[in-house]
N, C-alpha and C positions, 0 to 999 in steps of 0.2 A: 249765674253761678253763685254769687255772693249770697243771695237770698236763700238758695238751697242749702248752702253751707251753714248759715245761721239756723235754719230749721233742723239740720242734722245735729248741731251742737245742742240745741234746745231739747231735742228728743233724747239724745244720749244722756244729758243731765237728768232728765226724768227717769230714764231707765236705770241709771246708777242708783237712784233712790229706791225704785221699785224692786230691784234685784239685790239691794244692799251691798253695792260694790263701791269701794273707795277709789277716788282718782289716784293716779300715780303721783308720787311725791315729786316727780320730774316735770309736772305740768307747767309750772312757771318758766322753767328753762325752755321747754318745747314751744311755749308761746313766744318767747323772745327769739328763739332760733327760727321759728316759722316766719315771724315778721322780718327778721334780718334776711332770710333767704328770699322772700318775696320782694323786699325792697332792693336787695342787691341785684337780683336778676332783672328787675324793672329798670334799674339804672343802666344795665347793659343794653337795653332796648326792648321793644315790643316782642320781637322774636324770642329773645332769651327768657322773658317773662312767660311766654307761651310754652317754651321748652320746660321751664320749671313746672308749669301746670301739668304738662304731659307726664313728666317724671313722677310727680307727687301723686297724681290721680291713678296712675298705673300701679304704684306701690300700695296705695290704699285699697284699690280693687283687689289686688293680690291678697292683702291682709283679710279683707272681707270674705273672699273665697275660702281662705283657711278657717275663718271663724264659722262659716256656713258648714264646712265639712265636719268640724268638731261637734257642732250642735246636732247635726244629722246623725252622727255616730252615737252621741250620748243619748238623746231622747227627742226625736223630731216632733212628737206630739206635745211634749211639755214645752218646747221652745217654738211652737208654731207661729205665734205672734212676732216674737223676736226675729225669727228667720225671715218672715215677710218684710220686716223693717230693714234688716240688713241687706236683703236682696234688692229692695227698692233703692236704698242708698248706694249700693254697689253700682247699680245701673245708672244712677245719676252721676256718680263719679266717672263712669266710663263715657257718659255724654260730655262731661267737662274735658276729659282726655281728648276726645274727638274734636271738640271745639278748639283746643290748643293746636292740634294738627291742622285744622281748617284755617287757623290764623297764623300759619307759617312758622310753627315751632321749629321745624326741621331746617329752616334757613338761619337759625341762630348760629353765631360763630362757635365752632367746636361743639356742635349739637350733641354728638354721641358721647363725648367726654363729659359735657355738662350734665346730660341726662343720667349717665352712669354714676357720676359723683353724687348727684342729688338722691338717686335711688339707694345708694349705699348708706347715705345718711338717714334716709327714711326708714330703711329696714333695720338699721342699728337702733333708731329711736323706738321702733315697735318692739324689737327684741328686749331692750332695756326696760321699757315701760311694762311689759308683761311680767317682768321678774322683780321689779322693785315696788 
């Protein structure tokens, strides 16, 4: 998972330059929040860390699907390459989601509450990042 995530970041950094998109001003905050979330759930145990993976990857996949829909509505031919990349990354995120489930995410204490809380945070981060 880690190597795929590094590749995703590398590719998106390249795409930001190619499409002349500036990163969100909130990026430093999201980096710290992401580290804290990962470290915090890891301290709660393996199952909680996997629950975090499930929640985050599900949220990211949802975001990718929204992006795919927007690009398809706007101009699928113009964004053909970008659509392929986003679909590939979405599928890899779903694999990570499934790995989390395979590694007992649902056995985390208060799994449903933890998952929902993380997803609310993820969706708020996405919402804010798209607007700032």
